[in-house]
Structure formats: C-alpha cells, structure tokens
N, C-alpha and C positions, 0 to 999 in steps of 0.2 A: 256919841249917841249909839245906842244898841238897838237891835231889831230882833224879831223872833222869826225863826225858820222852823216850819213844821215838816217833819219827815216821817215816813213810815218805817218802822224797824220791828223786827221780831222781838217779842217780849223778853225772851231769854237773852238775846244779844244785848238788848238795852240794859238789863239788870247786871249781866256779867261785865259790860263795859263800865257801868257806874261803879261797880265794886273795884275793878282794876284801877280806875281813875282815883277812887277814894284811897286805895292802898298807896298810891303815889302822892297823896295829898292834893289832888286836883278834883275839879268837878268835871262832869261829862261835857259841859259847855266849854271848859278850858281845853279839853282834848279836841273837840270838834273845831274850835277856833284855831288851834295850832295846826290842825290838818288843813283847814281852809287857807291859812296863811302860807303853808308850805306849797299848796296847790297854786296859789297866786304867784309865789316866788319862782317855782320851777316849771309851772305850766305842765305838770306831769302827774298822772295818776297811774299807779302800777298795780296791775292785777296779775297774779301768778298762781299757777297750780303746782309749781315746783316747791316741794317741801323745803322749809328752812329749819335749821337746827336752832333750838332754843338755847339760851345760855346755860340752863340747867343740864340739857343733854350734852352740850360741849364739855361741861365740867365732869359729868359722868364718864364720857368717853376718854377724857384725859386720865381719869383714875384707872379705867380699864387698861389703857395703853401703858400706864406706869406699872400696873400689876403684871402685864405680859412681859414687859421689859425686865422686871425683877423676878419673874417666874413665880408669882404669887397667885393664889386663888384660881389655879388651873387644874382641871382634871386630866388624867392621862387619856391617850387615844385607845379605843377598844377595837378588838377584832370582831367581836360579836356581842349579842345582847347578854349572854351569860356572864362575860367578863364585866360588863357594865353593872349588871345586877350585883355581882360579888363586890365590886368596888363601892357601890352605893350602900350595900348592907354593912360594909366595914366602917362607914361614917356614923353609924348609929351609936 
C-alpha cells in the first residue's frame, strides 16, 4: 500500500532533483523513498556544511596531479609582473 506525503520544497530544488533523478532513470518518489528507507535503517540524518568533493572534481584533480607529476601544463614562476606579461605574450 502506498500513501502520499506532502512536503514544502523550493521550486528550483524540486525541479533540479527531478532532473537528477530522471538522469539516473528514477523518479523523485524513488529517491525520496530510498532516503526514507536509509533513515529508517540507520536512524541517521546527516547535515554538514563541510564541502564534499564531487566525483567530477576528484577526476579533475587527478588529472592536475598527473600533469604536475609529469611537468605538463605548468607555467614558470615569475619574479615580477613584467616577466609574466612577457611569458603570456609569447603564448600568442
């Protein structure tokens, strides 16, 4: 048996959540039900203002670290702004 839960949500939050769920092949109801089941199972709700890296950011940082390791895509250190300008002009 199913029931209806009415909640108040910011319009943009709802639309973005619906799109994210759809991208995963889910409905927003599926996502909310999964969250409720997780809450029942763990008796835990986590709110945090500590930034978490997204998988996309982790991949980007992996590429940056690989570039640094292999000395790619790096600019030299500059003593002053004139040296920087000269270097940037040479890239044109």
